[in-house]
C-alpha positions in Angstrom: 16.6 25.3 -93.1 17.1 26.8 -95.8 17.0 25.2 -99.5 19.0 23.1 -101.2 17.8 22.6 -104.5 21.1 21.6 -105.7 21.0 18.4 -103.5 17.5 17.3 -104.0 16.5 13.6 -105.3 14.6 12.8 -108.7 12.6 10.4 -106.2 8.6 10.6 -107.2 7.0 10.8 -103.6 5.3 7.7 -102.7 2.1 8.4 -99.9 1.0 5.3 -97.6 -1.7 5.3 -95.6 -3.1 3.2 -92.4 -6.2 2.2 -90.6 -6.2 4.1 -88.1 -9.4 1.5 -86.5 -6.6 -1.2 -86.2 -4.7 0.9 -83.8 -7.5 1.5 -81.6 -8.6 -1.9 -81.3 -5.8 -2.7 -80.4 -4.6 -0.6 -77.8 -6.7 -1.8 -74.1 -10.1 -0.3 -73.9 -11.1 1.4 -70.1 -15.2 1.1 -70.4 -14.7 3.3 -67.7 -14.1 6.5 -70.2 -13.5 4.8 -73.6 -17.4 3.3 -73.9 -18.5 6.3 -75.3 -15.5 8.4 -78.0 -15.3 11.3 -76.1 -15.4 14.1 -78.1 -12.2 15.4 -79.6 -10.4 19.3 -81.2 -7.9 19.5 -83.8 -4.9 20.1 -83.5 -4.9 22.1 -87.1 -2.5 24.4 -86.0 0.6 22.1 -86.1 0.1 21.4 -89.3 2.7 22.4 -92.1 3.0 22.5 -95.5 4.7 18.8 -96.9 7.7 18.8 -99.1 7.9 17.0 -101.6 10.0 13.9 -102.5 9.2 12.5 -99.6 9.5 8.5 -99.7 7.6 6.3 -97.3 9.4 3.6 -95.5 6.7 2.4 -93.0 5.2 2.3 -90.6 7.5 3.6 -87.3 7.9 1.3 -84.6 5.6 1.0 -82.5 8.5 0.0 -79.7 9.8 3.4 -80.6 10.6 6.0 -77.7 9.8 9.4 -77.9 10.5 12.6 -76.3 8.0 14.7 -77.0 7.9 19.0 -75.8 5.0 20.1 -74.8 4.6 24.1 -74.7 2.1 25.3 -72.1 -0.1 28.2 -72.7 0.6 31.7 -70.9 -0.8 31.3 -67.5 -2.6 34.7 -66.4 -1.9 33.2 -62.5 -0.2 30.3 -60.1 -3.1 28.6 -60.1 -4.1 28.1 -63.8 -0.7 26.9 -64.2 -0.9 24.3 -61.2 -4.1 22.8 -63.1 -2.7 22.6 -66.3 -0.8 20.7 -65.3 -2.4 18.6 -63.3 -4.6 17.7 -66.0 -1.2 17.2 -68.3 -0.5 14.8 -65.3 -4.3 13.2 -65.8 -3.6 12.9 -69.3 0.2 11.3 -69.0 -0.9 8.7 -66.6 -4.1 7.5 -68.9 -2.3 7.3 -71.5 1.0 5.4 -70.0 3.4 8.2 -70.9 5.8 9.6 -68.4 5.5 13.2 -67.6 9.0 15.4 -66.5 8.5 19.0 -65.4 11.2 21.6 -67.2 10.9 23.3 -63.8 9.6 26.8 -65.1 5.7 27.4 -65.0 6.1 29.5 -68.0 7.8 26.9 -70.4 7.3 23.6 -71.2 6.8 20.1 -70.2 8.1 16.6 -71.7 5.6 13.9 -72.7 7.8 10.3 -72.9 7.0 7.2 -74.0 6.4 4.8 -76.8 4.9 5.1 -80.5 1.9 3.7 -79.8 1.2 5.2 -76.4 1.9 8.5 -78.4 -0.2 7.6 -81.5 -3.1 6.5 -79.1 -3.0 9.4 -77.0 -3.0 12.2 -80.0 -5.3 9.7 -82.2 -2.2 9.2 -85.8 -0.4 7.4 -87.1 3.3 7.6 -87.1 5.7 6.7 -90.0 8.8 6.7 -90.8 9.6 8.3 -94.4 13.0 9.1 -95.8 14.2 12.2 -98.4 17.9 13.2 -99.3 19.5 10.5 -97.5 17.4 12.2 -94.2 15.0 9.7 -92.5 12.5 10.5 -90.3 8.7 10.3 -88.9 5.6 12.3 -90.0 2.0 11.9 -89.1 -0.7 11.1 -91.5 -3.6 12.7 -90.0 -4.1 15.8 -87.5 -3.5 15.2 -84.1 -6.5 15.5 -81.6 -7.3 16.0 -78.3 -9.3 15.9 -75.6 -11.6 19.2 -74.5 -9.7 20.6 -71.3 -6.4 19.2 -72.5 -6.5 21.0 -76.1 -6.8 24.7 -74.5 -3.5 24.4 -72.4 -1.5 23.4 -75.1 0.2 26.0 -77.3 2.5 23.7 -79.1 3.6 19.9 -79.6 7.8 19.1 -81.0 9.2 15.3 -81.1 5.9 14.2 -82.7 7.7 14.7 -85.9 11.5 14.6 -86.3 11.8 16.6 -90.0 15.2 17.6 -90.0 16.4 20.7 -90.5 17.1 22.1 -93.7 20.4 22.8 -94.4 21.5 26.1 -95.5 22.5 26.5 -99.1 26.3 25.9 -100.6 27.9 28.3 -101.7 29.7 26.9 -104.6 31.6 29.7 -106.6 35.3 29.8 -107.8 37.9 31.4 -105.6 35.6 32.0 -102.6 37.4 30.2 -99.7 40.2 32.4 -100.5 39.2 35.1 -97.6 39.5 39.0 -98.8 40.0 40.1 -94.9 40.7 39.8 -91.9 37.9 40.2 -88.6 39.7 43.2 -88.2 40.2 44.7 -91.2 36.4 43.6 -91.7 35.7 45.6 -88.0 37.9 49.0 -89.0 36.2 48.8 -92.6 32.9 49.0 -90.7 34.5 51.9 -87.5 33.2 49.5 -85.0 33.3 51.5 -81.7 37.0 51.8 -80.4 37.6 51.6 -76.5 34.6 48.6 -76.8 35.7 44.8 -77.0 31.9 43.5 -75.4 33.5 42.7 -72.1 30.0 41.6 -69.6 28.1 40.6 -72.4 26.9 37.4 -73.1 26.4 36.4 -76.7 24.5 32.8 -77.3 25.1 31.4 -79.9 22.4 28.9 -81.5 23.8 26.6 -83.3 21.6 23.1 -84.1 23.9 20.2 -85.2 27.4 20.0 -86.3 30.5 21.8 -84.0 33.7 22.9 -83.7 36.6 22.5 -82.6 38.3 25.0 -80.1 41.3 24.7 -81.7 40.5 26.6 -84.4 39.5 29.3 -82.4 42.5 29.8 -79.6 44.2 30.1 -83.7 42.7 32.2 -85.0 42.2 35.0 -82.1 46.3 34.5 -82.1 47.4 35.2 -85.6 44.5 38.3 -85.2 46.4 39.3 -82.0 43.3 39.0 -79.7 42.8 37.6 -76.3 40.7 34.6 -76.2 37.3 34.5 -74.5 35.3 32.5 -72.6 33.2 29.8 -74.6 31.1 27.9 -72.7 29.5 24.9 -75.1 25.8 24.1 -73.4 24.4 20.5 -74.8 20.2 21.0 -75.5 18.2 17.4 -75.4 21.3 15.2 -75.5 23.1 17.4 -78.5 26.8 16.8 -78.7 29.4 18.9 -79.7 30.7 17.0 -83.2 33.2 18.9 -86.0 33.7 17.0 -88.9 37.6 15.8 -89.5 40.0 17.8 -91.8 39.7 15.2 -94.3 35.9 16.2 -94.3 36.2 19.7 -95.0 39.0 19.6 -98.0 36.5 17.4 -99.7 33.8 20.7 -99.1 35.9 22.7 -100.0 37.2 20.5 -102.9 33.3 20.9 -103.9 33.0 24.3 -103.9 35.9 25.2 -106.0 35.4 22.5 -108.9 38.0 20.7 -107.7 35.6 17.1 -107.2 32.2 17.0 -108.8 29.7 17.0 -106.2 28.1 13.8 -107.9 31.5 12.1 -106.6 31.0 12.6 -103.1 28.5 11.6 -100.5 25.9 14.1 -99.4 26.5 13.0 -94.9 29.6 14.3 -95.7 29.0 17.3 -97.2 26.3 17.8 -94.5 29.4 17.4 -92.0 31.1 19.9 -93.7 29.2 22.4 -93.9 27.8 21.9 -90.0 30.9 22.1 -88.8 32.1 25.1 -90.8 28.8 26.6 -90.4 29.4 26.7 -86.5 32.7 27.4 -86.5 32.0 30.5 -88.7 29.4 31.6 -86.0 31.6 31.5 -83.3 34.9 32.9 -84.5 33.4 36.3 -85.7 31.6 36.7 -82.4 34.8 35.8 -81.0 37.0 38.1 -83.4 34.8 40.4 -83.2 34.1 40.6 -79.4 36.4 38.8 -77.8 35.7 40.5 -74.6 32.4 38.9 -74.2 31.0 35.2 -73.2 29.9 33.3 -76.3 27.5 30.5 -74.9 27.3 27.7 -77.5 23.9 26.4 -77.3 23.8 23.0 -79.8 20.5 21.6 -80.2 19.9 18.5 -82.9 19.0 20.5 -86.0 15.1 19.5 -85.7 11.9 22.6 -84.6 12.2 20.9 -80.9 15.6 21.5 -81.2 15.8 25.2 -82.3 12.6 25.5 -79.5 14.0 24.4 -76.6 17.6 25.8 -77.7 16.2 29.5 -78.4 14.3 28.9 -74.5 17.4 27.8 -72.9 20.2 30.5 -74.1 16.4 33.1 -72.9 16.2 31.2 -69.4 19.6 30.8 -68.7 20.4 32.4 -65.5 23.6 32.2 -65.2 24.7 33.4 -67.9 21.6 35.9 -68.3 22.1 36.8 -72.2 22.6 39.6 -73.7 22.0 38.8 -77.7 21.0 36.2 -78.9 22.3 35.3 -82.8 20.7 32.8 -84.6 22.1 31.6 -88.1 19.2 28.9 -88.9 15.3 30.1 -90.2 13.2 28.5 -92.6 10.0 29.7 -95.0 7.4 30.3 -93.3 5.1 28.6 -95.7 7.1 25.4 -93.9 5.9 26.8 -90.5 2.4 25.3 -88.1 0.9 28.0 -86.7 1.9 26.8 -83.7 5.1 26.9 -84.2 5.1 29.8 -84.7 3.2 31.1 -81.6 6.0 28.9 -79.3 8.9 31.3 -80.6 7.4 33.9 -80.4 6.5 33.3 -76.7 10.7 33.2 -76.1 11.4 36.2 -78.6 8.5 38.2 -75.9 10.2 36.6 -73.3 13.5 37.6 -74.6 12.1 41.1 -75.0 10.8 41.8 -71.8 13.9 40.9 -70.2 16.4 43.2 -73.1 17.9 40.7 -74.8 18.2 41.3 -78.5 17.3 38.3 -80.5 19.4 38.6 -84.0 18.3 36.4 -87.3 19.5 35.3 -90.5 17.0 36.3 -93.7 18.7 33.5 -95.2 20.6 32.8 -98.9 18.2 32.3 -101.3 17.2 35.8 -102.4 13.5 36.2 -102.5 12.0 33.5 -102.8 13.0 31.3 -100.0 11.7 27.9 -101.4 13.9 27.5 -104.2 12.6 24.2 -105.9 9.1 25.9 -106.5 9.8 29.4 -107.0 7.8 31.0 -103.7 8.1 34.2 -103.0 8.8 34.1 -99.2 10.6 35.4 -96.1 12.2 33.7 -93.5 11.3 32.8 -90.4 11.9 33.6 -87.4 13.7 36.8 -88.8 10.6 37.6 -90.2 8.9 38.1 -86.4 9.2 42.4 -86.0 11.0 40.6 -82.1 13.9 40.1 -83.7 16.3 41.7 -85.8 16.3 40.4 -89.3 19.7 40.4 -90.7 20.8 40.6 -94.8 23.8 40.3 -96.8 25.8 42.9 -98.6 29.1 43.2 -101.7 31.9 45.5 -101.5 31.5 46.2 -104.9 35.0 48.6 -104.2 37.0 49.0 -101.7 40.2 51.1 -100.8 41.0 51.9 -97.2 37.5 51.7 -96.5 33.9 50.9 -98.2 33.3 52.8 -101.0 30.7 50.5 -102.5 28.3 48.5 -101.1 25.6 46.5 -102.8 23.2 43.7 -103.0 24.4 40.5 -102.1 23.4 38.4 -105.3 25.8 35.5 -106.8 24.1 33.7 -108.7 26.6 32.3 -111.0 27.3 28.1 -111.6 23.9 28.1 -112.2 23.5 28.4 -108.0 21.7 31.3 -107.1 22.5 32.4 -103.5 21.8 35.9 -102.5 20.5 37.9 -99.4 16.9 36.6 -98.3 14.1 39.2 -98.3 10.6 40.6 -99.1 7.3 40.5 -96.4 5.8 38.4 -94.4 2.3 36.9 -95.4 2.4 36.1 -91.5 3.3 38.9 -89.1 1.8 42.6 -89.7 3.1 45.6 -90.3 5.3 47.0 -87.3 4.6 50.8 -86.7 7.8 51.0 -86.9 8.4 50.7 -90.4 7.4 52.6 -93.2 4.6 51.3 -95.4 4.7 53.6 -98.2 8.6 51.4 -98.5 7.3 47.9 -97.8 5.3 46.5 -100.7 2.5 43.8 -100.0 2.7 40.3 -100.3 2.1 38.5 -103.0 -1.4 37.8 -101.6 -1.8 40.9 -100.6 -0.7 40.8 -97.3 0.6 44.0 -95.4 3.5 42.1 -93.7 5.9 42.9 -91.9 9.6 43.8 -93.9 12.5 41.3 -93.5 15.2 42.3 -93.0 16.1 45.3 -91.0 19.6 45.7 -91.3 22.9 43.7 -93.6 26.3 43.7 -93.8 29.3 42.0 -96.0 27.9 38.2 -96.8 29.6 37.1 -100.3 31.7 34.8 -99.6 34.3 36.8 -102.0 33.8 39.8 -99.4 34.2 37.3 -96.8 36.6 37.4 -93.6 39.1 34.5 -92.3 38.0 31.5 -90.1 39.6 28.8 -89.3 37.8 25.0 -90.2 39.9 22.1 -88.5 43.1 23.5 -89.5 41.7 24.8 -93.1 41.9 28.0 -94.0 38.5 29.8 -95.8 36.5 32.5 -96.1 33.2 33.6 -93.9 29.9 33.1 -96.4 26.4 34.1 -96.3 23.7 35.7 -93.7 25.1 33.2 -90.8 28.4 35.4 -91.0 26.2 39.1 -90.6 23.8 37.4 -87.6 26.9 37.2 -85.5 29.0 40.3 -87.2 25.4 42.3 -85.8 25.2 40.5 -82.0 29.5 41.5 -81.8 28.7 45.6 -83.0 25.7 45.1 -80.2 27.6 43.8 -77.5 29.8 46.6 -78.1 27.2 49.0 -78.0 26.0 47.9 -74.6 29.1 47.2 -73.1 29.3 51.1 -74.1 25.7 52.4 -72.7 26.3 50.4 -69.8 22.6 48.6 -70.3 21.3 46.2 -72.7 19.3 47.8 -76.6 17.2 45.3 -75.6 14.2 45.7 -78.8 16.7 47.5 -80.9 14.7 47.3 -84.2 12.4 50.7 -83.4 15.5 52.8 -82.2 17.1 51.3 -85.6 14.2 52.5 -87.5 14.0 56.1 -86.0 17.7 56.4 -86.2 17.8 56.3 -90.3 15.5 58.6 -90.1 18.0 61.3 -89.4 20.0 63.6 -91.5 22.8 61.7 -89.5 21.7 57.8 -89.6 24.2 55.5 -89.0 22.9 53.2 -92.3 25.0 53.3 -95.4 22.2 52.9 -97.5 22.4 49.9 -100.6 21.5 51.6 -103.9 21.9 48.9 -105.9 21.2 45.1 -106.7 18.6 42.7 -106.7 17.5 39.6 -104.4 16.2 38.0 -108.0 12.4 40.3 -107.2 13.4 43.2 -105.1 15.6 45.8 -105.9 17.3 47.5 -103.5 15.9 51.7 -103.4 16.5 54.4 -100.9 15.4 53.8 -97.8 14.6 51.0 -96.5 14.4 48.2 -98.9 13.3 44.2 -99.2 16.9 43.2 -99.3 19.2 45.3 -97.6 16.8 46.9 -95.0 18.1 50.3 -93.7 21.3 49.3 -95.2 25.0 48.3 -93.8 26.0 50.2 -90.1 28.8 52.8 -89.3 29.4 51.0 -85.8 30.9 54.1 -84.4 27.9 56.3 -85.3 25.7 54.0 -84.2 26.6 54.2 -80.9 26.8 58.1 -80.7 23.4 58.2 -82.0 22.8 55.2 -79.3 23.4 57.4 -76.4 21.5 60.0 -78.4 
């Protein structure tokens, strides 16, 4: 979901619009219900800012089969839920769509059917478009529904299926050689002794790609650590599809400059990137919390995929998840109100269940929309219900971390740095200091991102194995499973879940024995590090043992 400007196509954007009247006139008319056009309510909250350089291929084939997730409003009682479901069943029958109930009364339902029937039901048109080799659907008009149905619906995902933007490729010489192992990383950040995450379940949200279990087994064996239980949970028919070793090698050759970027098919690089990211998430969590149960929730790389994967993790039982790791995110300005509200409902469920949710602050610095150089933050990290994880560089190390600065690797013309800034949608939480969080670009006093940090610089990365090839961890994507593992080990020692840990961390940071090492140097292309919280690295990097001691008190 992060921007990938150096792979952006130069194709000019094309547009195409078709007459909705033609569509409606071709659909059978029910004289009892359709003779007088009913009042309709727009679903404007589904709209999201378009991305540039989309090339219209043509009209989506009418018989294309779609599976669409309908997120329901929160019912106050069983009678309200039953009425909402009855209204949706009537709607589905009226428009020749099949309704599948998820079974969770506070969750979602699925509508399945032909593209043409969805077009008629929602009064819009679907187009096939292409961008950077990805082909997907979008619609041309704002969807609408009749009163009585519109009020029931919080979000609709699957009508459009624009893929999640790939995370940026870290393309700096010397980044594939690991700086240290995960056990070195553990010692450097003083993870609590006598803990390994036993009894804890960590959910890893993954969108596309895959992993080879042999890589995980081999890495843990090389560290002399037991292999944790790793469970694969497919969501929306997603598969574990790691690429082969040759593809990984091509990706590394591009990173190291042995191959020109233009010489490799972008799809090959995407496959390698996805495999490396998924493998890294699992291996970092496995190495730092080998006693925990890791559950990999794999979903398609779309809004619908992330929603359903997060829903599955939060509501899955067994296992009952303790910590969720999300290495994905998207610039707030590209997120629809409906998507933000739908995920917020899930995050509220997580908080109510005592689940800690960690998410990446992004790798594009303060400009999370690199092509347009727009100051913005990453969602869902921008939600106050999420522990937002930023990145650092270890500038000096000798038997311990002597100096740590903001991660910013702006070399070779590629600007990769820790995400951070101020939300323009979520208000400033009470536990953040209004004196330290600046106003957003438009003057809004919003939630500051990130909350915490750890090493993200690939020059300081720990060893990972991807299809048997040794390389380095990288980006804030590596920081998220790091923090998930640290929280799981603290939970183990405390004998209870930390839940929404953010307010506690801000309170602990105020004490003289703060468990955080303040990051005082560096910038993320706009904001600079400073004492206390800052929009680059938040409260700073942790001392794990001191954090556990502080939480105990």
